[in-house]
N, C-alpha and C positions, 0 to 999 in steps of 0.2 A: 542382698544378691539370692540370698534366699528364694526369697519370693517370685525372681523372677525364673531361678533353675526350674520351681517348679511349673512356672509355666510352659517351658521347653525339657520338660523331663521325659518325655518322649522321644525327642528327639534323635539320630541315629548313634550320636556320639555320649548322650545318657546311657548308653545302654552298655558302653566300655567298662573295663574296671576303672574307679579313679586312678590307681597306680600308674596306670597305662596312658593317659593322659598327661598327668603330672609331670612321666617321666619325659614325654614328646616336648611338652612344655618347656624344663628344666633344657631340654637339647637345643630347643628353638634360643631361651636364654641364654645360653653358654656361646649359640652362631653369634646372636646380635651384640655381646656384648664384646667380642672379639673380632667384629668387623667395623672398619670404618668408611665402607662404600655406602654412600646413600645411594646409589640404586638398588644393592642389595637388602637396603633396609625397608624403602618402599616397596620393591617384590615381596619381601616378607608380608606389610602392612595388607598390603592387598588380595594375600593368598588368603590371609587369615581372615579379613572381611569375607572373603567369597564364600569361606568354608560356612562362618557364620550365618550369611544370607542364605546360602544354596543347601546346606546341610542341616544347620542348625535350623532353618526359618525364622531365624530373628527378623524383624523388619528394621529395614535400612534407617529410616528415622531413629528407631530404639538405639543402634550401631552410633550414630552419628551423637546423639543425646549421652551415651554412655564413655564418648570417646573426649569430650569436650573438657574433662579434666586433665586428663594428658596432652590436649592439645596445648592447653593456656599453660601446662607445665613447661611445655618444651618451647613456648613462646618465651618464658624468662630466660632459658639459656640463647636465644637467638639474641635477645636484649644486653644481656649479660656480655656476652663474646662481643659486640657490637659497641658499648658506650664504657666499660667498665674494664675490660681486658689491660694489661699493661701494654703500651708500645702498639694499642689497636690500629688497624689498617684504616680501620670507619673514622677513627677520630683524625687520623693523619690526612684523610680526605677532607674531611670536614676543616682542617687548618688548612687547605690548599695543597695535599701531597697525591700520592698515589692511590688508586682506588681500595674498596676494602672489601676485597674479595674475601683476602684470607678468613678475617674472624667472622665474616658471614657463610662461609662456608664451614669451619669448625664448630657453630652456632645449630647451624642448618642439621649437621651430622649428629649431635646432641639432642636436639629436637627430633628428627625422626630415630631415632635408636627410643628415646620415651616415649613415641607412641607407638612405637613396635612391641614394643615392652608390655604398654598399656594395652595392646589389642590382644595382645596374647593372652595377657592374666582376664581380660574381658571373655575370652572362650573358655578358659579353665573355669572362671566362675559360672558361668552358663552351662557350662556341660556335666560339671562333678555335684554330686552330692556330698553335702559336706558330712552329714552324717554316717554316708558310707566311706569318704574319706578317710574319715578319723577311725570308723573299724577296720580297714584294709590295714592301714597303718600298724592297727595293735596287732591284728591277727597275720601281718606278713612281716611285717618290717620290726617286731619288737618295740612298738612305739610303747613308753613307759602308759602303764592305764591309768594310773592318777592324771596324767597330764591332759590325757586323752578324755577322761571324766571332765574334767575342768572345762576343755574348750568343750565338750555336748552343753555345761552349763551355762558359759558362755554364752555360746548359739544359741540358746532357750532365756537367758535374761536381758540382751538385748533387744527382743520383742516387748517383753512383759516390762520393762523399763520404760518403753516408750508407748504402753497403754496404760501402766499407772501415771505416767504423764499428763495424758489426756483426760482421764479421770480427774487427777490434782487441778485442769486448769478449767472441766467443764465447772467443779464445784465453787474454786472461786469466782468466776463467771455468776454462777447461782447465788453467791452470797452476795456479789456487787449488784447485783440485778444486771446485767449487761451480756450481751451475746458474747462467745468465746472468738477470739481475735485468729485471726486467721496466722499470724507470726507472733510470736509472743515479743515484749517487748523487753528490752533490759532488767525492769526493774520486777517480772514477772517470771524472770528465768533466775534472776539472785533468788527471789521466795522460792522456788521449788529446789532450789540446787540441797539444800540439806534436808527434806523431806525425802527424795531419789534418794543420796547418798545413804541415808538411813534404811530405805527399802534393800538397796544394795548389799548394806552390810547385813541386815539381818537373812537374805539370800544365801550370801557365801556362809553366814554360819550352818544354815539349815545342809546346805552343799557338804561343807565337812563332816557334819554328823552322817549324811546319808554313806559319804564313802569309807568313814570308819564302821556302820551299820555293813556295809556289804565286804566287808576285809579287805578291801585293796591293799594288796603289799601281804596280805598272810600267806599265799601260795601261790608259787608263780604258774602253776596250769589254771587255767579259767575256761571257762563253758561261755562260747560266745554266738548271738543269734545277730541272724541277718549280714554275716558278713560275705561283702561281693565276692563272685568268683569271676572264672577266667573264662573265654570262649575264642574260636577260631579266630573271632575278629580284633583280638586286643595283637597277638602277634603280628598281624597284616599290617593293624595300625602304626604299629610300633617300629614296620619297616618304610612301611610308606612315610610316615613322617618326616627322617633323619633326610629319607630320600630327597624328597622332596626338598630339605633344604641345602644338599647339596648341589641339587642342578643349579639353583636359584642363586647358590655362592657361586660358581664357574659360567655361569652367562654372563 
């Protein structure tokens, strides 16, 4: 997601303070979680997709690709309610009883809720710089510095871990005299587990030493660089977001 954010960092929402976008997303989460209206949930999905495509300039195919895991997760709610719900109307329908409308309706409601939360999560991930978000949490919300630095380390560790795994796979392929497989097999993944774990442990130890060397926790006052500021667009977005949510709720 960090790579995708860098691709769309110049979009309008990327210029807002990360805490503003986070606050609006939390408000939308609460609104979705407290509603059982499928029409409202579909309206939220449509609005968020329009923001992604129309304002953030995210390609439609990319949005659909990012929504696939949430669609599959939502389909699980539908099938669970239809097949495994106690006294399911669908099961009664299969047995010759009434129709399965109630179980299907409950499954679709949960499915649309998962999809709506997923689209808002995609919007947040493509609109907020992770590093700027952590710095804003530390500067404005008194987020613990040690936890913030740990998040920075984790954000840097993941791509480094993938690069280390690629180098290990290339070395193993050269030693075996074959080309690197596009998808590693189970034996190759098992062979890479211990070296990658050792790499992660070494990085964790170095990070702990670096945190101690920087004196984290020694004094409450700290100097921070690159803290995102606020502009006139932040209160406007903070008002417009909940306003749109209320309109969708009332319609």
